[in-house]
NURO-663185 format. One line per 8 residues: number of its first residue (from 1); their letters; for each residue x, y, z of C-alpha. Coordinates in Angstrom, 2 decimals, padded with zeros to 5 digits. Layout:
N
NUM) a) X/Y/Z  ...
This chain:
373
1) xxxxxxxx) -039.11/019.10/-009.68  -039.06/018.36/-006.25  -037.91/020.62/-003.51  -035.25/018.85/-001.59  -034.98/020.01/002.42  -031.07/020.69/003.61  -029.93/021.05/007.27  -026.98/023.70/007.18
9) xxxxxxxx) -023.73/022.62/009.19  -021.40/025.31/010.12  -017.84/024.67/011.13  -015.20/027.47/011.88  -016.86/030.13/010.23  -018.32/028.15/006.87  -021.29/026.90/006.00  -021.38/023.82/004.04
17) xxxxxxxx) -024.90/021.33/003.62  -026.23/018.00/004.26  -028.24/016.43/001.44  -030.43/013.26/001.28  -030.76/012.45/-002.81  -031.31/009.89/-004.90  -028.15/008.66/-006.54  -029.33/007.59/-009.50
25) xxxxxxxx) -030.24/011.57/-010.05  -027.34/012.91/-008.68  -024.95/010.58/-011.11  -026.53/012.65/-013.85  -025.38/015.97/-012.40  -022.02/015.58/-012.42  -018.92/016.40/-013.68  -018.21/013.22/-016.15
33) xxxxxxxx) -014.12/012.73/-016.92  -012.58/010.11/-018.55  -012.07/007.05/-016.99  -008.38/007.21/-015.85  -008.67/010.38/-017.13  -006.31/013.69/-014.86  -008.39/016.07/-013.01  -008.44/018.61/-011.52
41) xxxxxxxx) -009.35/017.90/-007.55  -009.54/014.19/-007.92  -007.46/011.32/-008.69  -008.58/009.61/-011.92  -011.35/007.01/-011.77  -011.35/003.43/-012.20  -013.82/001.42/-013.99  -012.88/-001.63/-012.28
49) xxxxxxxx) -013.66/-000.06/-008.99  -017.00/001.24/-010.28  -017.99/-002.03/-011.11  -017.12/-003.56/-007.74  -019.37/-000.66/-006.02  -022.48/-001.37/-008.26  -022.32/-004.96/-007.63  -021.92/-004.29/-003.88
57) xxxxxxxx) -024.76/-002.39/-004.50  -026.81/-004.52/-006.30  -026.27/-007.31/-003.31  -023.52/-008.81/-004.83  -020.87/-010.36/-002.43  -017.13/-010.10/-004.43  -015.89/-012.98/-002.42  -018.72/-015.70/-003.10
65) xxxxxxxx) -018.27/-016.57/-006.76  -021.38/-018.66/-006.10  -023.74/-015.85/-005.42  -025.14/-017.56/-002.49  -023.84/-015.19/000.02  -025.69/-012.03/-000.28  -024.41/-008.65/001.04  -026.60/-005.93/002.20
73) xxxxxxxx) -025.57/-003.03/-000.63  -025.70/000.09/002.15  -023.22/003.00/001.41  -024.01/005.06/004.45  -021.00/007.57/004.39  -021.54/010.66/002.10  -019.32/011.51/-001.03  -018.80/015.76/-001.14
81) xxxxxxxx) -020.57/017.88/-003.80  -019.78/021.53/-004.73  -022.41/023.38/-006.33  -021.12/024.71/-009.59  -023.67/025.14/-011.61  -027.43/026.47/-011.67  -028.21/025.38/-009.05  -029.34/027.39/-005.88
89) xxxxxxxx) -029.88/027.04/-002.37  -032.44/028.73/-000.29  -031.24/029.18/003.59  -034.54/029.02/005.59  -033.42/029.79/009.47  -031.03/026.72/010.61  -032.04/024.83/007.47  -032.06/025.27/003.60
97) xxxxxxxx) -034.18/024.44/000.49  -033.40/023.31/-003.35  -035.58/022.45/-006.14  -034.40/019.25/-007.12  -035.09/017.44/-010.23  -037.07/015.12/-010.29  -035.89/012.16/-012.31  -032.14/011.34/-013.92
105) xxxxxxxx) -033.81/012.30/-017.17  -034.65/015.62/-015.24  -031.10/015.99/-014.38  -029.47/014.79/-017.81  -031.72/017.56/-019.49  -031.13/020.47/-017.35  -028.75/019.97/-014.74  -025.64/018.57/-016.64
113) xxxxxxxx) -022.37/019.58/-014.65  -024.48/021.44/-012.13  -021.68/019.03/-009.45  -018.12/018.99/-009.07  -017.23/015.65/-007.03  -014.36/016.66/-004.41  -014.68/012.96/-002.81  -016.70/009.77/-003.61
121) xxxxxxxx) -016.77/009.74/-007.34  -016.58/005.84/-007.84  -019.48/005.37/-005.32  -021.84/008.42/-007.52  -020.49/006.91/-010.71  -021.18/003.36/-009.33  -025.30/004.04/-010.24  -024.82/005.19/-013.60
129) xxxxxxxx) -027.18/003.73/-016.21  -024.28/001.06/-017.53  -023.50/000.09/-013.94  -026.43/000.17/-011.76  -029.16/-002.19/-011.81  -031.41/-001.55/-008.90  -034.85/-000.80/-010.56  -036.32/002.60/-010.62
137) xxxxxxxx) -038.99/002.06/-008.13  -037.04/000.79/-005.49  -036.27/003.76/-003.48  -032.36/004.63/-003.12  -031.10/007.44/-001.37  -027.37/008.70/-000.21  -026.45/011.39/002.59  -024.21/014.15/000.61
145) xxxxxxxx) -022.42/016.99/002.08  -023.17/019.45/-000.38  -020.88/023.19/-000.72  -021.41/026.32/-002.84  -019.12/027.57/-005.24  -016.26/026.39/-003.26  -012.87/027.66/-004.54  -009.93/025.52/-005.78
153) xxxxxxxx) -008.05/025.60/-002.74  -011.29/024.65/-000.56  -011.75/022.51/-003.07  -008.47/020.34/-002.50  -007.93/021.17/001.36  -011.61/018.96/001.36  -010.47/016.15/-000.67  -007.36/016.09/000.84
161) xxxxxxxx) -008.69/015.99/004.60  -011.26/013.44/003.65  -008.62/010.93/002.26  -004.82/011.89/003.84  -006.34/012.56/007.09  -007.78/009.26/007.29  -006.07/006.40/008.86  -007.29/002.69/006.87
169) xxxxxxxx) -008.64/000.15/008.64  -006.65/-002.92/008.93  -007.25/-005.30/005.69  -006.79/-008.05/008.63  -010.20/-006.64/010.52  -012.21/-005.85/007.85  -011.61/-009.96/006.58  -012.41/-010.98/010.54
177) xxxxxxxx) -015.72/-008.52/009.79  -016.47/-010.75/006.91  -015.97/-014.08/008.37  -019.00/-013.09/011.12  -020.89/-011.92/008.30  -020.50/-015.17/006.09  -019.12/-013.05/003.58  -016.01/-014.81/002.75
185) xxxxxxxx) -015.99/-017.36/000.12  -016.25/-021.14/000.98  -012.42/-021.63/000.52  -011.93/-018.19/002.44  -014.27/-019.36/004.32  -012.78/-022.37/005.15  -008.93/-020.98/005.53  -010.15/-018.74/008.05
193) xxxxxxxx) -011.38/-021.29/010.19  -008.34/-023.64/009.43  -006.09/-020.40/010.55  -008.29/-019.66/013.22  -007.82/-023.58/014.85  -004.06/-022.69/014.51  -004.40/-020.07/017.13  -006.54/-021.82/019.42
201) xxxxxxxx) -005.22/-025.35/019.45  -002.89/-026.25/022.48  -001.00/-028.57/019.77  -000.03/-025.69/017.32  002.96/-024.13/017.42  001.37/-021.12/016.30  -001.34/-021.09/018.99  -001.83/-017.11/020.51
209) xxxxxxxx) 000.86/-015.86/018.40  -001.73/-015.18/015.19  -003.50/-011.59/014.75  -007.05/-012.16/013.91  -008.67/-008.57/014.09  -007.19/-005.72/014.89  -004.78/-007.11/018.47  -001.63/-006.22/019.17
217) xxxxxxxx) 000.88/-009.41/019.36  004.41/-008.60/019.53  005.52/-010.55/016.10  002.36/-011.55/015.65  001.38/-013.45/012.31  -001.70/-011.72/010.98  -004.37/-013.56/009.68  -004.81/-012.14/006.21
225) xxxxxxxx) -000.63/-012.62/005.64  -001.03/-016.60/006.66  -004.40/-016.69/004.17  -002.31/-015.62/001.98  000.40/-017.71/001.65  -002.10/-020.86/002.11  -003.90/-019.78/-000.70  -001.63/-018.35/-003.32
233) xxxxxxxx) 001.27/-020.92/-002.96  -000.99/-023.92/-003.24  -000.37/-025.27/000.34  -004.43/-025.02/001.29  -004.93/-027.06/-001.73  -002.63/-029.23/-000.97  -003.76/-030.22/002.15  -007.69/-029.92/001.13
241) xxxxxxxx) -006.72/-033.59/-001.26  -005.66/-035.08/002.02  -008.59/-034.56/004.18  -011.96/-031.86/004.88  -011.98/-032.34/008.73  -010.33/-028.88/010.23  -008.85/-030.53/012.89  -006.81/-032.99/011.01
249) xxxxxxxx) -005.98/-029.79/008.63  -004.84/-028.04/011.63  -002.54/-030.72/013.33  -001.45/-031.58/009.71  000.20/-028.16/009.45  001.00/-028.17/013.07  003.01/-031.24/013.04  004.81/-029.68/009.74
257) xxxxxxxx) 005.60/-026.17/011.55  006.84/-028.24/014.66  009.79/-030.25/012.38  011.00/-027.14/011.79  011.51/-026.13/015.10  012.81/-029.52/015.97  015.01/-028.86/013.06  016.24/-025.51/014.01
265) xxxxxxxx) 016.14/-025.30/017.74  013.49/-022.38/017.44  010.11/-021.75/018.29  007.18/-019.85/016.54  005.40/-019.44/020.04  008.39/-016.93/021.26  010.56/-015.79/018.39  013.15/-013.82/018.63
273) xxxxxxxx) 015.65/-012.65/015.87  015.54/-016.47/013.93  013.84/-015.44/010.56  012.33/-019.09/010.62  009.60/-017.22/013.16  009.15/-014.15/010.91  006.84/-014.28/008.30  009.37/-014.79/006.01
281) xxxxxxxx) 010.48/-018.19/007.17  006.80/-018.76/007.75  006.14/-017.54/003.97  009.57/-020.23/003.25  007.97/-023.27/004.62  004.29/-022.93/003.64  005.41/-022.98/-000.04  007.49/-026.51/000.21
289) xxxxxxxx) 004.69/-027.60/002.33  002.43/-028.93/-001.23  005.67/-030.95/-002.12  005.64/-032.41/001.19  002.67/-033.64/001.17  003.38/-034.77/-002.57  005.80/-037.14/-001.61  002.91/-038.83/001.39
297) xxxxxxxx) 000.38/-039.07/-001.45  002.84/-040.79/-003.98  004.61/-043.18/-000.93  001.46/-043.91/000.45  003.05/-042.64/003.69  001.27/-041.82/006.83  001.56/-038.10/007.68  003.16/-039.00/011.16
305) xxxxxxxx) 005.73/-036.84/013.04  008.68/-039.19/012.57  007.93/-039.47/008.63  007.50/-035.35/008.12  010.55/-034.88/010.06  012.21/-036.79/008.24  011.78/-034.56/004.97  012.33/-032.08/006.71
313) xxxxxxxx) 015.87/-033.10/007.43  016.51/-034.79/004.34  015.85/-031.12/002.50  017.99/-029.73/005.54  021.19/-032.32/004.91  020.51/-032.47/001.24  019.77/-028.94/-000.24  019.49/-026.05/002.46
321) xxxxxxxx) 023.36/-026.84/004.17  025.02/-027.24/000.58  023.73/-023.94/-000.71  025.06/-022.57/002.51  028.03/-023.69/001.87  029.13/-024.70/005.43  028.63/-027.77/007.24  026.36/-026.92/009.58
329) xxxxxxxx) 023.64/-027.96/007.95  022.20/-025.13/006.60  021.91/-022.81/009.28  023.05/-019.98/007.32  020.42/-020.47/004.59  017.70/-017.96/006.83  020.07/-014.88/006.70  019.93/-015.11/003.29
337) xxxxxxxx) 019.30/-012.11/001.49  016.54/-013.39/-000.06  014.22/-013.52/002.85  014.37/-009.71/002.39  010.89/-009.66/000.14  008.70/-011.92/-000.89  008.94/-012.46/-004.03  012.55/-013.25/-003.24
345) xxxxxxxx) 011.50/-016.00/-000.46  008.86/-017.36/-002.88  011.65/-018.02/-005.72  014.33/-019.30/-003.83  011.92/-021.58/-002.04  010.79/-023.51/-005.57  014.65/-022.95/-006.60  015.01/-025.44/-003.24
353) xxxxxxxx) 012.20/-027.78/-003.77  013.54/-028.20/-007.34  016.62/-029.20/-005.76  015.09/-031.72/-003.19  013.07/-033.37/-006.35  016.14/-034.12/-008.22  018.32/-035.04/-005.30  015.68/-037.51/-004.62
361) xxxxxxxx) 015.56/-038.84/-007.82  019.40/-038.67/-007.80  019.17/-041.31/-004.55  017.23/-043.30/-006.30  014.58/-042.69/-004.22  011.18/-044.00/-005.51  009.35/-040.92/-004.82  006.83/-040.74/-007.92
369) xxxxx) 007.27/-037.09/-007.85  004.74/-035.07/-009.87  006.65/-033.66/-013.24  005.82/-029.74/-013.58  005.43/-028.98/-009.92
């Protein structure tokens, strides 16, 4: 056994304590529910999440499959525990102490089910022997908030206030921090750099329109939204095949977006009610972008402003106008209900992509378009 000091904390007449202890010992003292099983005062726990935290603690950066970029593996926030077993707190003025097991084996043998976990069970479970790879000789401590014999009502309220009352940090801001810390994967880092150029360069239609962190831009595009579109639907891979130069990549996308601006007389820099200048419209045109680049590759035509405009105009005349059922060259297509959801927008873009390929073949345009796209 070892003697551990506690810091006494009083709020609204209720006392609890701050404890610094080794989580590899604490994990042997908690009540262990089965994975994904319903619990009285907790959400079900997910083994995948536990593995992710354990890998982080071990220094693995989840965004970098190469393993070259290491995380600090520090968990500074405190899980919340409730003493329900044979562990006693001994108050001494404004402080307190307790006799605490000195090893995981002692904890497992004499103090199993001593703690209920009110919040932070994934963080604690990550230090279990099946997940944690930190050497026993390596010191690792965490801060725990400890309650003594809390009632069911108190435990439920503590869980609620810890989770419901916290405002989630925007994924966009977390991604910006990961980039600044060098924790993005190689691909994600290049995509981030590309989007940063689109937000900064004068030639870009998206200049000053991208939300790179937590700033507020009216009708702006979040960096994480653009990154997802570029990565998920093949646009970044298609651009990367053409050039490794970040500036050329940014200019290529910019010229492509400008072609759509000219075709439909809109501006991404001055968004109004036009669907094309919203994220749904941007998603649509970027899903089709890889086809446009394939046409340039196979025809060996340079991606000049005029050539890009000719492909966009061809799509508009030969596919979108017919789809819209008007003689207005497809103006109505962007009022289509498909732009109300991501999956529907992508399906529509893929349909138009296929329609355009068939149109080119029917017109005997020898572009040697790749089959099976």
